[in-house]
C-alpha positions in Angstrom: 0.0 0.0 0.0 1.5 3.4 -0.9 1.5 6.4 1.2 -1.1 8.2 -0.9 -3.7 5.5 -0.2 -2.9 5.4 3.5 -3.2 9.1 3.9 -6.4 9.3 1.9 -8.0 6.7 4.2 -6.5 8.3 7.3 -7.9 11.7 6.4 -11.4 10.3 5.7 -11.3 8.5 9.0 -10.2 11.6 10.9 -13.1 13.4 9.2 -15.4 10.6 10.3 -16.8 10.3 6.8 -17.9 7.3 4.8 -16.6 6.7 1.3 -20.1 7.4 0.1 -20.4 10.7 1.8 -17.0 11.9 0.5 -17.8 10.6 -3.0 -21.1 12.5 -2.9 -19.3 15.7 -1.8 -16.7 15.3 -4.6 -19.3 14.3 -7.2 -17.5 11.0 -8.0 -18.5 7.4 -7.5 -17.9 5.5 -4.2 -16.1 2.9 -6.3 -13.7 5.4 -7.7 -12.9 6.8 -4.3 -12.4 3.2 -3.0 -10.0 2.5 -5.9 -8.0 5.6 -4.9 -7.8 4.3 -1.3 -6.8 0.8 -2.4 -4.2 2.0 -4.9 -5.8 0.4 -7.9 -6.4 3.8 -9.5 -4.5 7.1 -9.2 -6.2 10.5 -9.4 -5.4 13.0 -12.2 -3.9 16.3 -11.2 -7.3 18.0 -11.0 -8.6 15.4 -8.6 -5.4 15.4 -6.6 -5.9 19.1 -6.0 -9.6 18.6 -5.3 -8.8 15.9 -2.6 -6.2 18.2 -1.0 -8.6 21.1 -0.8 -11.4 18.9 0.5 -9.3 17.6 3.4 -7.5 20.8 3.9 -4.0 19.5 3.3 -1.3 20.1 0.7 -0.8 17.8 -2.3 2.8 17.2 -1.0 1.2 15.7 2.2 -1.0 13.5 0.2 1.9 12.3 -2.0 4.1 11.7 1.0 6.6 14.4 0.2 6.1 16.0 3.6 4.5 15.1 6.9 3.1 18.6 7.4 -0.6 18.9 6.6 -0.2 22.3 5.0 2.8 24.3 3.9 1.9 27.4 5.8 5.6 28.5 6.2 8.0 29.6 3.5 11.3 27.8 4.0 14.7 29.1 3.0 17.2 26.6 1.7 19.0 26.8 5.1 15.7 25.9 6.9 15.2 22.9 4.6 18.8 21.7 5.3 18.2 21.9 9.0 14.9 20.1 8.8 16.4 17.4 6.6 19.3 16.8 8.9 16.9 16.6 11.9 14.7 14.1 10.1 17.8 11.9 9.5 18.4 11.4 13.2 17.6 7.8 14.1 17.9 7.7 17.9 15.2 9.1 20.1 17.8 10.4 22.5 19.4 12.4 19.7 16.0 13.9 18.8 15.3 14.8 22.4 18.7 16.5 22.7 18.0 18.4 19.4 14.6 19.6 20.7 16.2 20.7 24.0 19.0 22.6 22.1 16.4 24.3 19.9 14.5 25.5 23.0 17.8 26.7 24.4 18.6 28.7 21.3 15.1 30.2 21.2 15.5 31.4 24.7 18.7 33.2 23.8 17.2 35.1 20.8 
């Protein structure tokens, strides 16, 4: 199962909606929505945008390019480098130390 399918089902579950109610809202068949959620069909660009708008998330989130629901911040290349390096940390202890250090730096600004 790909991340798009998982996130689509997750978002529908969080919204506490049935496939039929979402399909009705989007003016598509329940079967088509089910196929999107199963990964047997992929939406075209227009439908991808429609799904993102419907659930209030970014297309990047739906496609698994980010774990942030919406891209509400504009990142500089330096921001992205810091985020990517933080995401590469594997040990929880390292992540906790990083969070503590960030809090320390924020307190000094």
